[in-house]
DRENBAFI-573325 format. One record per residue (C-alpha): x, y, z; residue number from 0; residue in one letter. Coordinates in nm, 2 decimals, always signed. Layout:
X, Y, Z, NUM, A
...
***
This chain:
-1.65, -8.50, +4.25, 0, M
-1.78, -8.17, +4.37, 1, I
-1.52, -7.94, +4.51, 2, V
-1.51, -7.58, +4.64, 3, S
-1.23, -7.33, +4.62, 4, A
-1.16, -7.00, +4.79, 5, Q
-0.99, -6.79, +4.54, 6, I
-0.81, -6.45, +4.56, 7, S
-0.67, -6.27, +4.26, 8, V
-0.42, -5.99, +4.32, 9, Y
-0.31, -5.79, +4.01, 10, P
+0.03, -5.63, +4.08, 11, L
+0.13, -5.27, +4.00, 12, R
-0.22, -5.19, +3.85, 13, E
-0.41, -4.87, +3.92, 14, T
-0.74, -5.06, +3.88, 15, R
-0.78, -5.40, +4.02, 16, L
-1.14, -5.47, +3.94, 17, S
-1.11, -5.55, +3.57, 18, P
-0.86, -5.84, +3.63, 19, V
-1.06, -5.98, +3.92, 20, I
-1.39, -5.96, +3.72, 21, E
-1.23, -6.13, +3.42, 22, Q
-1.13, -6.42, +3.65, 23, A
-1.48, -6.45, +3.80, 24, L
-1.64, -6.43, +3.45, 25, D
-1.42, -6.73, +3.35, 26, T
-1.57, -6.94, +3.63, 27, F
-1.92, -6.83, +3.56, 28, K
-1.88, -6.91, +3.19, 29, E
-1.79, -7.26, +3.28, 30, R
-2.11, -7.30, +3.48, 31, G
-1.95, -7.30, +3.82, 32, L
-2.12, -7.15, +4.12, 33, T
-1.95, -6.82, +4.21, 34, V
-2.00, -6.62, +4.54, 35, S
-1.79, -6.30, +4.52, 36, P
-1.66, -6.15, +4.85, 37, G
-1.46, -5.85, +4.96, 38, A
-1.13, -6.03, +4.99, 39, M
-1.19, -6.36, +4.81, 40, S
-1.45, -6.55, +4.62, 41, S
-1.60, -6.90, +4.67, 42, L
-1.63, -7.11, +4.36, 43, V
-1.78, -7.46, +4.35, 44, S
-1.86, -7.73, +4.10, 45, G
-1.72, -8.04, +3.93, 46, D
-1.35, -8.08, +4.00, 47, D
-1.25, -8.13, +3.64, 48, E
-1.43, -7.81, +3.53, 49, V
-1.30, -7.61, +3.83, 50, L
-0.94, -7.71, +3.77, 51, F
-0.96, -7.62, +3.40, 52, A
-1.12, -7.29, +3.49, 53, A
-0.85, -7.21, +3.74, 54, L
-0.59, -7.26, +3.47, 55, K
-0.78, -7.05, +3.22, 56, E
-0.85, -6.77, +3.48, 57, A
-0.48, -6.75, +3.58, 58, F
-0.37, -6.74, +3.22, 59, Q
-0.62, -6.46, +3.13, 60, K
-0.54, -6.27, +3.45, 61, S
-0.16, -6.28, +3.40, 62, S
-0.17, -6.20, +3.02, 63, S
-0.17, -5.83, +3.09, 64, G
+0.08, -5.82, +3.38, 65, G
+0.20, -5.98, +3.70, 66, D
-0.06, -6.14, +3.92, 67, V
-0.09, -6.35, +4.24, 68, V
-0.37, -6.60, +4.27, 69, M
-0.43, -6.78, +4.60, 70, V
-0.64, -7.09, +4.60, 71, V
-0.76, -7.31, +4.88, 72, T
-0.94, -7.63, +4.77, 73, L
-1.17, -7.86, +4.96, 74, S
-1.39, -8.16, +4.89, 75, N
-1.52, -8.16, +5.25, 76, G
-1.63, -7.81, +5.32, 77, C
-2.00, -7.72, +5.27, 78, P
-2.08, -7.62, +4.92, 79, V
-2.35, -7.36, +4.86, 80, S
-2.59, -7.48, +4.58, 81, R
***
């Protein structure tokens, strides 16, 4: 099944936020998912099994260096950009 997710990653107590966010986005791209970065969140879409595995990996990588908040909204019904 194709799903889409709106994802926000918030590294806590970090002086630079971009490296952690970019690392998460790279994880999705490496798995072949479609990624559309935004100012406050990113849209990621693709196969549900791949996306769920990538979410887990992205969270683990993001939190390996410190505390992080990841907010995810999932949908199988919203339009997916291809």
